[in-house]
N, C-alpha and C positions, 0 to 999 in steps of 0.2 A: 347387686347392680349390674348391669349388662356391660361388655367390654364397649359397646359402641357408645352410652352413657358414661362412662370411665373417659373414654377418649374426648366425648364433647366439654365433660369438666375439666379438663387438663387445658384444652386447647382453648375455651373462651373463659376461664376464671377471670382472667382481668381483663374481659373484653366485652363487657355488657351490652353496648348496641350492637356488636357480631351476634352475641347470644340470643338478643330479642328476634332478630331478623330469622337466625335459623328456627327458631321454637314457633314462629308464626309460619313456618312452610312445614310444621311436624303437623298441623291439624286445620280443621274448617271452623271450629268453634271455640276461639280463646276469649279468656277473660282476663281483666286485672283487676284484682281486689285492693280497696284501701280503707283507711281510716282516718284520713287527715291528721295523721301525727305529724312530728316535726319531720321535714326533710321529704316529705311524701310526694312533693312535687315533681322530684327525680324522677321517680320512676312513673308518674303519669306523665309526663312530659316526654320522655325516653319512649313510650309505647305508643303514644299517640301520634308522635312523629312519624312512626312507622306504618301503624295501620290507625287514621284519626277517626274510625268509626269503632273500634274496639269496646266493646259493653266495659264500663267501670263499675262494679260491684260495689256500693259501700253498705256494709252492716251498720246500720245506726241505731247503736243501743238505747239511743234517746238521754244518756246521760253526758253527752259530751259537753264542754265548755262554750259558753257564748263566743269566745275568739275561735275556738274550733269550727264551728258551725259557720261564721263569719270568714274565715279563711278557705274552707270548702267552698263557700259562695263564690269566692273570688277565683279561686283556681280552675273550678268548673267553667267558669264564663272567660276567662283569660285563654283557657286551652281548648274551648269547646267541647266540653268531655260529653260522650254519650255514657250519663250516669243513670244508674238503675238501683234504686236503694233497695234493701229488703230491712224490715224493722220486727220487732218482737212482736208476737200477736196480742200482746196487751201493751196499752201506752204505760209510760212512765207513771202517770198521774193514778192510773186504775191500779197498778202493782202496788204503789206506796199506801193507797187507800186502804187496800186489805192486808198488807205485809209489813206496812212502815220502811224506812229508810233503805238503803241499800246495805245488806249486811256484810260485816268485815271479812277478812281471809280466814280469820280463826272461827268463824260463826258455821257450823256445820250444814247453814242453809247456803253459803256461798257457791257450792259446787252446784245448785239447783239454779241460783239466781244466773251463774254464767251459763249454764244451758240454756235458759228463756232467753236471755238478752242476748248472746253470741255465738253459741253454737248452733241451736235449732234455726235462727235466721241463716247462716252460712249453708248449713245443710240442705236447707229449703231452697237456696239459691241454687246450689250443686243439681238437685232435683229438677227445677224449671228450668234452667238454662242449659243441663247437659253440657257443659264444656269439655274438651280435649286437651285445651292447654290453659294454666292458671299461670298469671305471672304475679307474684308477691314481691313485697319492697324488703324482705327479711334482709337482716344484716348479722353477720358474724358476732360482730361486736355488741350484740343487743343483749342475749344472754348467753350462759354457760351452752344450754341444750342446741340454741342456733350455729355455735361454733363448731358443732360436730356434724353439721348439715353440708351438703353439696349443693351447688349451684343449680343442679338440673337432677329430678330423681322421679321414679314414677310409681304411684301407689297402687294399692291392690285391684281398684277398680280401670285402671290405666291410665288414669290423668297424668298428664305430664307437667308437674309443678316445677318453676321455672323463677330463680331468685337471682337476677342479674346482677343484684347489687351487693351479695352476699360477702364480699372481700373488700369493699370500699369502706373507708372510715370516714367521721363525721367531716373530716376536713375535705375530703374528696366530694362529699354531698352538699358542704358549704361552696366550694367553688365552682360546682356544676351550677348550682343556684344562680350564683354572683354571674357565670357567663352567660345564662340566658334569662339573666331578668326575672326570676322566678320568686314568687312570695314565700316566707315560712312561718310556720307556727309553732311557739314552745309552751303555749299555755295548754297543756294536752292532758287529761286524765282519763285512763281506761280502767272503769268501775270491775272489771274482771280479774285485771291483773294487779291494779294499786300499786303495788311495788315495781319500780322500774325495770328488774332484772329477773322479773317472775314470769312464768309461762300462765296465758289463760287456759292452754289445753287444745287449743284449735289447730294450730301448727304441729303438735304431738300426735293427735289425731289423724290427721289430714296432712 
């Protein structure tokens, strides 16, 4: 990591709003990804307050709960988000008609399933949109792998990956939601992770 990014990570580690403003000045094609999991309204509110028209990219696997789809609709309307959805090339119904229900994480087919419903749509989003700044709601307490990450990093393609909330706790997130009268959703399920503390691979690859 460059000394410049090290300084940014040091200076903005506990200033997500400041980090968002700094990052938006670093490129011309920013995006913010979302999966509408718990507390997701925090990052969506923060970035859209600074850049109301920022593309909010949703990789919709087709396996979300009813509550998650209802929550997504509520947040999109409340914040007037510029939502852009990327979905798998096959619908859930098409996939299950040919291959059956979602494979478990111990099933050797699970890696291909993850590639189809999450990784490929995300890589297609990157290819189509060509972002230079990527905001994500990763938090260190989510998984052991994320605890090792920095708020700002740059991947091999030059994409600036920004996790403004990396150091925030669930309590911090809850208090922000309350302060800004934002909705939340805990009825969430990620078919590519299954277990809460397990990585799906997207953030390890990108």
